[in-house]
MARVEXVO-687702 format. One line per field, with one value per atom (N, C-alpha, C): atom name; y, z, x; residue in one letter. Coordinates in pm, 1 decimal, m for minus. Example, Ala and Ser with C-alpha at 12.3 -4.5 7.8 and 13.67 -1.06 7.14 Angstrom:
BEGIN
atom [N CA C N CA C]
py [m569.0 m450.0 m330.0 m225.0 m106.0 3.0]
pz [780.0 780.0 780.0 708.0 714.0 787.0]
px [1319.0 1230.0 1320.0 1285.0 1367.0 1290.0]
res [a a a s s s]
This chain:
BEGIN
atom [N CA C N CA C N CA C N CA C N CA C N CA C N CA C N CA C N CA C N CA C N CA C N CA C N CA C N CA C N CA C N CA C N CA C N CA C N CA C N CA C N CA C N CA C N CA C N CA C N CA C N CA C N CA C N CA C N CA C N CA C N CA C N CA C N CA C N CA C N CA C N CA C N CA C N CA C N CA C N CA C N CA C N CA C N CA C N CA C N CA C N CA C N CA C N CA C N CA C N CA C N CA C N CA C N CA C N CA C N CA C N CA C N CA C N CA C N CA C N CA C N CA C N CA C N CA C N CA C N CA C N CA C N CA C N CA C N CA C N CA C N CA C N CA C N CA C N CA C N CA C N CA C N CA C N CA C N CA C N CA C N CA C N CA C N CA C N CA C N CA C N CA C N CA C N CA C N CA C N CA C N CA C N CA C N CA C N CA C N CA C N CA C N CA C N CA C N CA C N CA C N CA C N CA C N CA C N CA C N CA C N CA C N CA C N CA C N CA C N CA C N CA C N CA C N CA C N CA C N CA C N CA C N CA C N CA C N CA C N CA C N CA C N CA C N CA C N CA C N CA C N CA C N CA C N CA C N CA C N CA C N CA C N CA C N CA C N CA C N CA C N CA C N CA C N CA C N CA C N CA C N CA C N CA C N CA C N CA C N CA C N CA C N CA C N CA C N CA C N CA C N CA C N CA C N CA C N CA C N CA C N CA C N CA C N CA C N CA C N CA C N CA C N CA C N CA C N CA C N CA C N CA C N CA C N CA C N CA C N CA C N CA C N CA C N CA C N CA C N CA C N CA C N CA C N CA C N CA C N CA C N CA C N CA C N CA C N CA C N CA C N CA C N CA C N CA C N CA C N CA C N CA C N CA C N CA C N CA C N CA C N CA C N CA C N CA C N CA C N CA C N CA C N CA C N CA C N CA C N CA C N CA C N CA C N CA C]
py [m119.1 0.0 124.8 223.8 345.2 430.0 525.0 617.0 689.9 725.9 789.1 929.8 967.6 1105.9 1158.3 1287.7 1347.6 1438.0 1458.0 1546.4 1691.3 1766.5 1907.7 1996.9 1966.7 2045.2 1963.8 2008.3 1949.1 2060.7 2056.7 2164.7 2105.8 2159.2 2114.3 2190.2 2116.1 2179.1 2115.2 2192.6 2140.4 2123.7 2010.5 1983.1 1986.3 2053.2 2057.2 2023.6 1918.8 1875.6 1937.4 1938.6 2006.1 1956.2 1828.7 1777.6 1807.8 1881.2 1919.9 1832.1 1723.1 1634.9 1708.5 1695.3 1763.7 1663.6 1688.6 1610.6 1697.6 1647.4 1720.8 1644.6 1715.4 1651.8 1713.2 1629.2 1673.9 1651.2 1760.1 1751.2 1757.4 1658.9 1649.0 1682.0 1759.7 1777.3 1715.2 1693.7 1611.6 1673.1 1642.8 1663.6 1527.9 1529.8 1411.2 1310.3 1347.7 1254.2 1232.1 1109.5 1069.9 1142.1 1179.1 1244.4 1396.5 1451.4 1596.2 1669.5 1597.9 1661.4 1690.9 1781.3 1826.3 1742.6 1615.9 1527.5 1559.7 1527.3 1551.1 1420.5 1410.4 1302.0 1364.2 1321.1 1371.2 1261.1 1285.6 1192.5 1222.1 1118.8 1135.4 1035.3 1078.7 988.2 957.4 877.6 838.9 703.2 691.7 563.2 458.6 336.1 221.6 143.5 143.1 76.4 m72.7 m132.3 m274.9 m308.3 m207.6 m230.4 m146.8 m202.6 m128.4 m10.7 102.2 217.7 188.1 250.1 243.3 354.7 321.2 416.0 422.2 541.6 563.6 642.2 589.8 664.8 730.2 860.3 930.0 1020.5 994.6 1076.9 1203.4 1314.8 1445.1 1444.0 1502.5 1518.3 1654.2 1755.7 1890.5 1895.2 1833.4 1841.6 1773.2 1659.4 1587.1 1633.1 1652.8 1687.5 1829.6 1923.3 2064.9 2110.4 2074.9 2126.1 2031.0 1912.0 1819.4 1757.1 1742.0 1681.9 1545.6 1523.0 1394.6 1294.8 1330.2 1238.6 1129.7 1144.4 1043.3 1026.6 939.5 916.2 964.8 1049.8 1088.7 1169.0 1268.3 1348.8 1265.4 1181.6 1095.5 997.7 946.6 857.1 930.4 1054.2 1134.0 1156.9 1192.4 1215.4 1087.2 976.3 847.6 810.7 827.9 790.9 872.6 1002.6 1087.6 1036.6 998.3 951.1 814.2 722.7 587.9 585.2 666.7 670.8 738.9 845.2 911.8 814.8 726.9 633.8 533.2 495.9 387.7 431.6 550.1 600.9 558.9 656.4 623.6 746.5 723.4 829.5 835.2 956.0 983.4 1052.4 984.8 1044.3 1110.4 1241.9 1315.4 1335.4 1259.5 1248.9 1331.7 1409.6 1501.6 1425.8 1343.4 1254.4 1272.7 1394.3 1427.3 1336.5 1288.1 1208.6 1076.6 1008.7 884.3 906.6 1026.2 1054.9 1127.1 1160.2 1222.9 1375.4 1431.7 1576.6 1629.0 1749.8 1808.0 1835.4 1900.7 1933.2 1806.5 1708.7 1582.9 1512.3 1521.3 1458.5 1523.9 1656.1 1725.0 1693.3 1677.1 1634.1 1495.1 1408.5 1273.9 1279.9 1371.9 1389.9 1424.2 1512.3 1551.5 1430.9 1344.4 1222.8 1127.2 1122.6 1038.0 1086.7 1218.4 1272.6 1230.2 1194.7 1149.3 998.3 928.9 786.9 693.5 741.2 654.2 635.3 517.9 501.8 564.6 564.8 637.0 582.6 450.3 392.5 416.8 402.3 426.3 572.2 662.5 805.5 834.0 775.7 793.8 739.2 622.2 560.7 648.4 707.5 793.1 916.9 958.2 1072.9 1031.0 901.0 851.8 847.7 833.1 836.4 700.2 668.9 540.1 534.5 413.1 397.0 444.9 411.5 452.7 474.1 600.2 632.1 655.3 610.2 641.2 549.3 610.0 538.8 574.5 472.9 495.6 488.6 511.0 512.5 622.2 742.4 852.7 821.1 754.2 714.7 619.6 525.4 432.4 507.7 607.5 689.6 760.5 818.8 893.6 802.4 687.0 594.2 542.9 514.8 469.2 576.0 701.6 812.6 828.0 802.1 814.7 690.4 588.8 466.6 370.4 392.9 308.9 205.3 119.4 19.2 m105.8 m121.1 m225.6 m155.1 m183.1 m103.2 m182.3 m127.4 m172.1 m69.4 m115.2 m24.4 m14.0 110.0 138.1 165.1 65.8 79.8 m31.4 m3.5 m107.1 m148.1 m88.6 m106.3 m193.3 m317.5 m405.0 m357.8 m271.1 m223.2 m139.3 m69.2 11.0 m78.7 m186.4 m279.7 m345.9 m382.1 m450.1 m360.8 m232.4 m141.5 m115.8 m96.8 m75.3 m197.1 m315.9 m438.7 m449.0 m410.5 m411.4 m322.7 m215.8 m122.0 m159.3 m279.9 m329.5 m306.3 m250.2 m232.0 m357.5 m375.7 m492.4 m447.8 m493.0 m463.1 m583.4 m570.0 m683.2 m704.5 m601.9 m609.4 m505.7 m540.9 m443.8 m428.5 m310.9 m282.4 m207.1 m250.2 m178.4 m48.8 47.7 169.4 144.2 234.6 221.1 248.5 216.2 240.3 367.2 470.1 601.4 627.5 577.1 584.3 711.1 762.3 868.2 844.7 905.4 887.9 931.8 1027.4 1080.5 993.8 912.3 835.1 685.3 642.1 498.5 430.5 487.1 427.6 429.6 539.2 552.3 444.8 425.3 327.7 185.9 156.8 23.5 m2.8 96.4 80.9 67.6 148.2 142.5 7.3 m44.2 m174.5 m284.6 m281.4 m383.4 m372.8 m249.6 m230.0 m273.7 m243.9 m285.3 m435.7 m500.5 m646.2 m712.6 m656.5 m715.0 m690.6 m565.9 m529.6 m601.0 m621.8 m675.9 m815.4 m889.6 m1022.5 m1115.7 m1086.6 m1173.5 m1147.1 m1038.5 m1011.9 m1084.0 m1166.9 m1231.9 m1132.8 m1132.9 m1039.6 m1069.1 m965.2 m982.0 m1011.6 m1088.4 m1124.8 m1007.0 m1011.3 m903.6 m919.9]
pz [0.0 0.0 0.0 m88.7 m92.3 32.1 52.2 164.7 158.4 274.7 281.4 224.2 158.0 117.8 200.7 199.8 269.8 173.9 203.8 121.1 153.7 52.4 66.0 59.5 m35.6 m51.6 m131.1 m125.0 m209.0 m250.4 m374.2 m426.3 m527.9 m530.7 m623.6 m755.3 m867.6 m999.4 m1094.6 m1152.3 m1258.2 m1386.4 m1452.3 m1574.4 m1694.6 m1800.5 m1926.0 m2039.2 m2114.9 m2223.9 m2356.7 m2458.2 m2584.7 m2651.1 m2627.0 m2688.8 m2605.5 m2494.7 m2411.4 m2290.0 m2278.3 m2161.8 m2035.3 m1929.5 m1804.1 m1689.5 m1595.4 m1472.8 m1361.9 m1240.5 m1124.5 m1065.8 m1031.3 m976.8 m843.1 m749.8 m628.0 m652.1 m662.4 m704.4 m581.5 m569.4 m456.7 m501.5 m418.6 m435.3 m313.2 m323.7 m223.7 m180.6 m58.6 m8.5 m5.5 m30.6 m6.9 m119.4 m239.9 m352.2 m388.3 m417.7 m428.5 m539.3 m648.6 m759.2 m753.7 m655.1 m637.7 m741.5 m824.2 m928.9 m879.7 m951.0 m909.0 m975.5 m934.3 m984.5 m917.1 m984.4 m932.1 m927.7 m830.4 m827.1 m833.5 m929.9 m946.1 m902.8 m795.4 m752.8 m834.6 m902.0 m991.7 m955.1 m965.5 m942.3 m795.5 m770.9 m633.9 m604.0 m498.6 m467.4 m430.2 m474.5 m441.6 m332.5 m208.8 m99.5 m120.4 m210.9 m235.8 m352.1 m408.9 m528.4 m522.3 m573.2 m576.7 m672.5 m643.7 m733.9 m867.7 m971.4 m1103.2 m1111.4 m1155.4 m1155.1 m1293.3 m1335.7 m1459.0 m1425.9 m1463.4 m1454.3 m1590.7 m1599.3 m1728.0 m1727.4 m1818.2 m1829.1 m1908.7 m1854.1 m1917.4 m2063.7 m2149.3 m2291.5 m2334.8 m2328.9 m2363.0 m2504.5 m2598.3 m2737.9 m2759.7 m2693.4 m2712.2 m2620.3 m2490.9 m2393.3 m2411.3 m2443.7 m2450.2 m2593.2 m2685.3 m2821.6 m2917.0 m2869.2 m2953.6 m3064.9 m3045.3 m3149.2 m3190.8 m3321.3 m3375.1 m3391.1 m3345.2 m3359.3 m3253.6 m3150.7 m3046.0 m3008.5 m2912.2 m2867.4 m2723.8 m2672.9 m2532.1 m2496.0 m2577.1 m2548.2 m2541.6 m2644.0 m2636.7 m2519.6 m2483.6 m2368.3 m2238.2 m2225.1 m2107.0 m2096.3 m2206.6 m2209.5 m2175.9 m2235.2 m2208.4 m2060.7 m2004.8 m1865.5 m1771.6 m1797.6 m1710.8 m1703.7 m1817.7 m1818.0 m1752.4 m1786.1 m1731.0 m1579.9 m1530.5 m1386.1 m1315.0 m1375.7 m1317.1 m1302.1 m1399.6 m1397.2 m1283.3 m1246.2 m1148.4 m1018.4 m1017.2 m899.1 m895.0 m875.9 m869.7 m884.7 m934.3 m940.0 m1077.1 m1127.0 m1244.2 m1194.7 m1206.5 m1166.0 m1287.9 m1279.2 m1389.2 m1353.4 m1421.3 m1385.9 m1481.1 m1425.4 m1504.5 m1569.2 m1667.0 m1733.5 m1885.0 m1928.4 m2070.9 m2156.1 m2265.9 m2361.3 m2303.7 m2225.0 m2157.3 m2071.3 m2014.2 m1919.0 m1974.7 m2106.2 m2162.8 m2167.2 m2144.3 m2145.1 m2277.8 m2273.9 m2390.3 m2505.7 m2478.2 m2587.2 m2652.2 m2571.3 m2628.1 m2709.1 m2663.4 m2739.0 m2876.2 m2880.8 m3009.6 m3098.7 m3039.2 m3117.2 m3175.8 m3096.4 m3145.8 m3258.0 m3248.0 m3356.9 m3487.9 m3478.5 m3599.2 m3662.2 m3579.2 m3631.6 m3689.0 m3627.8 m3683.2 m3821.9 m3841.9 m3972.8 m4080.1 m4036.2 m4132.5 m4155.3 m4084.6 m4111.4 m3994.0 m3880.8 m3765.4 m3691.0 m3626.8 m3543.4 m3406.6 m3319.8 m3192.8 m3103.5 m3103.2 m3018.9 m3078.0 m3209.8 m3274.7 m3261.7 m3267.1 m3251.9 m3112.9 m3010.8 m2874.4 m2862.7 m2920.4 m2913.3 m2983.2 m3096.8 m3171.1 m3090.2 m2999.2 m2912.9 m2782.7 m2769.1 m2647.2 m2528.9 m2557.1 m2452.9 m2441.1 m2325.3 m2308.6 m2387.9 m2424.2 m2491.6 m2401.6 m2273.8 m2176.6 m2043.8 m2002.6 m1881.3 m1759.7 m1763.1 m1654.4 m1533.2 m1417.7 m1290.6 m1215.0 m1163.6 m1101.6 m949.3 m890.5 m745.0 m685.6 m742.8 m691.4 m703.9 m812.8 m829.1 m717.6 m683.9 m574.3 m442.1 m421.2 m300.0 m293.6 m403.4 m407.5 m375.3 m438.7 m417.3 m273.9 m220.5 m81.5 13.5 m9.6 73.9 66.5 m50.4 m69.0 m22.2 20.5 68.6 m40.6 m162.5 m276.2 m302.9 m205.8 m220.3 m292.5 m309.1 m393.8 m499.7 m626.3 m732.6 m860.6 m946.1 m1085.0 m1170.0 m1266.2 m1341.4 m1485.8 m1531.9 m1669.3 m1752.5 m1830.0 m1905.5 m2007.8 m2111.6 m2205.1 m2179.1 m2078.8 m2054.6 m1931.0 m1946.0 m1829.3 m1733.1 m1778.3 m1688.8 m1575.3 m1600.3 m1494.5 m1380.7 m1414.9 m1312.8 m1242.6 m1318.7 m1259.7 m1159.4 m1194.9 m1103.0 m976.8 m991.0 m873.0 m781.3 m840.7 m762.1 m686.8 m753.1 m688.6 m564.7 m567.2 m454.9 m351.5 m360.2 m256.3 m279.0 m394.6 m423.3 m489.9 m481.0 m539.7 m656.8 m776.5 m897.0 m924.7 m898.9 m911.8 m1054.6 m1136.2 m1272.5 m1357.7 m1481.4 m1575.6 m1692.1 m1703.2 m1809.3 m1921.9 m2046.9 m2157.4 m2189.7 m2238.3 m2291.7 m2435.4 m2488.7 m2625.9 m2725.4 m2849.1 m2956.7 m3029.2 m3022.8 m3077.8 m3200.6 m3314.0 m3437.1 m3515.6 m3580.1 m3678.8 m3785.9 m3903.8 m4006.0 m3958.8 m3865.8 m3820.4 m3715.3 m3642.5 m3534.8 m3560.0 m3677.5 m3705.8 m3689.7 m3747.9 m3738.4 m3594.7 m3524.9 m3384.9 m3298.4 m3313.9 m3230.6 m3262.0 m3389.7 m3426.8 m3364.1 m3370.3 m3312.1 m3160.9 m3096.6 m2951.2 m2906.3 m2978.9 m2942.2 m2958.5 m3068.3 m3091.9 m2990.1 m2958.7 m2861.6 m2722.5 m2681.7 m2549.7 m2540.0 m2646.5 m2644.0 m2634.6 m2703.8 m2702.5 m2570.0 m2522.3 m2400.3 m2278.9 m2276.2 m2156.7 m2180.6 m2270.8 m2302.0 m2181.3 m2086.0 m1968.9 m1865.6 m1880.2 m1785.3 m1833.3 m1747.8 m1782.3 m1772.5 m1869.3 m1860.3 m1739.5 m1679.5 m1565.1 m1612.5 m1534.3 m1572.3 m1569.8 m1653.0 m1658.5 m1545.2]
px [84.8 0.0 88.9 61.4 143.7 122.2 213.1 199.4 65.7 14.1 m117.0 m113.0 m221.2 m243.9 m360.2 m380.1 m493.5 m569.8 m697.2 m779.5 m745.3 m711.2 m674.8 m798.1 m888.1 m1010.6 m1110.9 m1234.6 m1340.2 m1434.9 m1478.9 m1563.2 m1660.3 m1780.1 m1883.5 m1869.2 m1866.7 m1855.1 m1956.5 m2049.3 m2136.5 m2053.9 m2068.0 m1993.2 m2087.0 m2043.7 m2119.7 m2023.3 m2052.8 m1966.2 m2012.7 m1924.7 m1958.4 m2086.3 m2123.6 m2246.6 m2370.7 m2353.8 m2466.7 m2489.3 m2416.0 m2433.6 m2391.1 m2473.4 m2446.4 m2442.4 m2355.4 m2351.4 m2293.4 m2298.0 m2248.4 m2129.8 m2023.5 m1903.9 m1866.7 m1825.2 m1759.0 m1610.3 m1533.5 m1394.0 m1303.5 m1215.1 m1123.2 m981.2 m909.4 m765.1 m697.0 m564.5 m495.7 m362.6 m324.1 m188.8 m117.6 13.1 94.0 99.2 59.7 68.6 214.7 249.4 389.1 464.8 396.5 466.9 458.9 387.6 380.8 296.9 222.6 142.7 1.6 m66.6 m199.0 m308.8 m317.7 m421.8 m555.2 m664.4 m798.8 m877.3 m966.9 m1065.2 m1203.4 m1283.4 m1419.6 m1515.9 m1590.9 m1694.8 m1820.2 m1871.0 m1985.2 m2094.6 m2218.1 m2329.9 m2351.2 m2455.7 m2489.7 m2428.3 m2347.9 m2285.7 m2389.3 m2367.4 m2451.8 m2380.3 m2432.5 m2361.5 m2341.0 m2416.9 m2402.9 m2311.6 m2245.3 m2164.5 m2037.9 m1928.7 m1802.5 m1814.2 m1747.5 m1755.0 m1687.9 m1740.8 m1678.4 m1575.2 m1454.1 m1342.8 m1278.8 m1247.9 m1172.5 m1046.3 m930.0 m804.9 m783.2 m805.3 m796.1 m673.4 m581.3 m460.9 m491.8 m449.7 m472.9 m428.1 m510.9 m476.2 m529.6 m445.5 m490.0 m546.7 m478.4 m521.8 m656.2 m678.1 m803.1 m914.1 m882.9 m986.0 m1037.5 m947.4 m984.3 m1011.3 m919.3 m930.2 m1000.7 m1038.0 m1113.6 m1033.2 m901.8 m818.3 m872.4 m875.9 m921.6 m808.3 m685.9 m572.7 m572.0 m656.5 m665.2 m812.3 m838.8 m975.9 m998.1 m907.7 m911.0 m1035.9 m1070.6 m1188.7 m1315.5 m1343.4 m1462.1 m1458.7 m1339.0 m1329.9 m1364.4 m1318.8 m1350.2 m1500.3 m1562.3 m1707.5 m1783.6 m1742.4 m1807.0 m1794.8 m1674.1 m1651.2 m1738.8 m1751.9 m1833.5 m1977.0 m2033.4 m2171.9 m2184.9 m2094.5 m2105.8 m2084.7 m1991.4 m1968.6 m2085.4 m2140.0 m2255.9 m2372.2 m2391.3 m2503.7 m2494.1 m2373.7 m2356.7 m2291.4 m2229.7 m2161.2 m2015.5 m1927.2 m1785.4 m1698.0 m1577.1 m1476.8 m1408.8 m1394.0 m1312.4 m1186.2 m1072.4 m944.9 m881.8 m862.4 m800.6 m653.7 m568.7 m426.8 m342.5 m250.1 m168.5 m52.9 m86.7 9.5 0.8 17.5 5.9 93.7 36.8 113.8 164.0 79.0 118.6 243.0 254.0 359.5 480.9 483.1 603.1 593.9 475.0 459.1 405.3 350.9 283.6 379.5 492.2 584.7 638.3 676.0 725.4 617.6 492.9 384.7 370.3 380.1 369.9 490.0 608.7 725.5 700.7 639.1 607.8 505.3 409.8 313.2 385.3 484.3 558.1 627.3 683.9 747.7 644.2 527.0 421.1 379.0 381.8 347.1 447.4 569.5 670.7 665.3 572.2 552.0 568.9 622.3 640.1 507.8 490.7 373.2 399.7 298.3 309.4 420.2 441.7 545.9 684.4 696.9 825.8 866.8 769.7 800.0 855.3 794.5 846.5 988.1 1010.8 1143.7 1247.2 1210.0 1302.6 1341.3 1254.6 1283.4 1352.2 1379.4 1442.6 1348.0 1218.5 1116.0 1048.0 990.6 922.7 792.7 750.2 621.6 508.2 518.8 418.3 489.1 503.4 577.5 489.8 365.1 273.2 291.4 286.4 290.4 162.6 93.1 m36.9 m32.5 86.4 96.7 8.9 14.6 m67.4 m215.9 m254.6 m394.6 m436.2 m348.7 m378.0 m390.7 m304.3 m314.2 m449.8 m491.7 m616.9 m734.7 m737.6 m848.8 m850.3 m732.4 m725.0 m777.0 m737.9 m784.1 m935.6 m993.1 m1137.7 m1213.7 m1140.5 m1203.8 m1245.7 m1197.0 m1234.1 m1125.5 m1100.5 m994.2 m1041.5 m1172.2 m1229.9 m1312.3 m1285.9 m1344.9 m1363.0 m1447.7 m1458.7 m1385.8 m1306.3 m1219.8 m1266.5 m1283.1 m1324.5 m1199.8 m1155.3 m1030.4 m1017.1 m937.4 m894.0 m749.5 m687.1 m544.1 m522.2 m478.1 m460.5 m352.7 m260.5 m154.9 m212.3 m321.9 m382.5 m430.9 m501.1 m547.9 m430.1 m328.2 m211.8 m141.3 m121.8 m53.2 m135.8 m266.4 m349.8 m346.4 m349.0 m343.5 m211.5 m102.1 29.0 30.3 m48.1 m52.9 m159.7 m213.8 m302.3 m450.0 m487.5 m629.2 m684.8 m815.9 m881.5 m967.9 m933.8 m1011.6 m1100.2 m1228.2 m1319.9 m1367.8 m1355.6 m1408.3 m1337.6 m1306.8 m1251.1 m1348.1 m1407.3 m1503.0 m1433.7 m1448.2 m1383.5 m1454.9 m1378.8 m1438.9 m1481.0 m1562.7 m1607.4 m1495.8 m1521.7 m1426.2 m1469.8 m1386.9 m1421.7 m1334.4 m1379.2 m1300.5 m1329.2 m1225.4 m1240.7 m1134.2 m1149.1 m1045.2 m907.1 m902.0 m773.1 m705.0 m783.7 m721.0 m717.0 m759.5 m768.0 m632.1 m527.0 m393.5 m343.1 m369.0 m327.7 m392.8 m524.3 m594.3 m549.5 m525.0 m476.7 m340.5 m252.0 m117.8 m125.8 m210.9 m223.8 m276.4 m377.7 m433.6 m330.2 m256.1 m154.4 m41.4 m0.9 106.8 67.8 m55.4 m102.4 m110.2 m159.8 m171.9 m35.4 64.2 197.9 268.1 262.4 334.1 278.5 146.1 83.8 27.7 86.7 36.5 41.7 129.7 141.7 33.9 m44.8 m152.3 m277.9 m336.9 m460.9 m575.1 m670.4 m782.1 m868.6 m922.6 m1010.7 m1152.0 m1224.5 m1359.6 m1453.7 m1557.2 m1655.6 m1756.7]
res [m m m p p p n n n a a a a a a t t t i i i r r r s s s r r r v v v h h h i i i p p p l l l v v v f f f p p p d d d g g g y y y r r r t t t e e e a a a e e e v v v f f f t t t f f f h h h g g g l l l t t t d d d g g g l l l e e e h h h l l l a a a l l l a a a l l l g g g a a a p p p d d d p p p g g g r r r s s s p p p l l l v v v r r r l l l h h h s s s e e e c c c l l l t t t g g g d d d v v v f f f g g g s s s a a a r r r c c c d d d c c c g g g p p p q q q l l l r r r e e e a a a a a a e e e r r r i i i t t t e e e t t t g g g g g g y y y l l l l l l y y y l l l r r r q q q e e e g g g r r r g g g i i i g g g l l l y y y n n n k k k l l l d d d a a a y y y a a a l l l q q q d d d s s s g g g l l l d d d t t t y y y a a a a a a n n n a a a a a a l l l g g g l l l p p p e e e d d d g g g r r r d d d y y y t t t a a a a a a a a a q q q m m m l l l t t t t t t l l l g g g a a a t t t t t t l l l r r r l l l l l l t t t n n n n n n p p p d d d k k k a a a a a a q q q l l l t t t t t t h h h g g g l l l t t t v v v t t t e e e r r r q q q p p p t t t g g g l l l h h h l l l s s s p p p s s s n n n l l l r r r y y y l l l h h h t t t k k k a a a a a a g g g t t t a a a t t t t t t h h h a a a h h h h h h l l l p p p l l l g g g a a a]
C-alpha cells in the first residue's frame, strides 16, 4: 500500500460537455501525492452501498480533452466515462500525465514524427522516450484516501489494473471503454491496441 495522502479540498462543480451532456461533480484535491502533481478526483453519481464504485483513470490530454483533437480518442473517452460513472456512482481520476507521461511538448514532437511515417510507439522511441511512462501510485493513493480500495475499473489497458493491484487495491471487474473511431485516429488506435496487447500479453484479462 502506498503512503497515505490526505484530502486538501473538495468543491462542487457542474460539468457541461460540448455535446450538451451535463452532470455534477464533487472535485477532490490532495496533499501528499507521491509524484507531487496536481491530480484531481471527481466523484460522480450516487454511490450504491451494495456495489463497488466504477473508476476511470484518465490521463490528461490537452489536445483531445480541450481542443477536440481527432488524432486520439481521449476526449470521447472522457465524455463516455463521465456519463457511465454518473449512472452507477464512482470516481473519475483526472491524472496530469500528458502524452502517456512524456509531457505536452514531447507529445507534439512525437506527432511531428508520426506525420513522417512513424507510429506512436516508434516516434516515442526515436525521441528517447518510453512507450508509456505512466505510474499509477498517486492514483492508488487517491483511491485509498477516498475509501475506494475495492473497485470496478473502466479501461482497455490491463496495466492500470495490474498497477493498482500491486498497490493493494482490489479490482473486481474491468469494463472496456467504447471504440471512438475517426479517419484521423484509425492508425493511432490500431497501433495502440496492438502495442497494449503485445506489451501486456502476460496479464490475464479480468472477468466481466
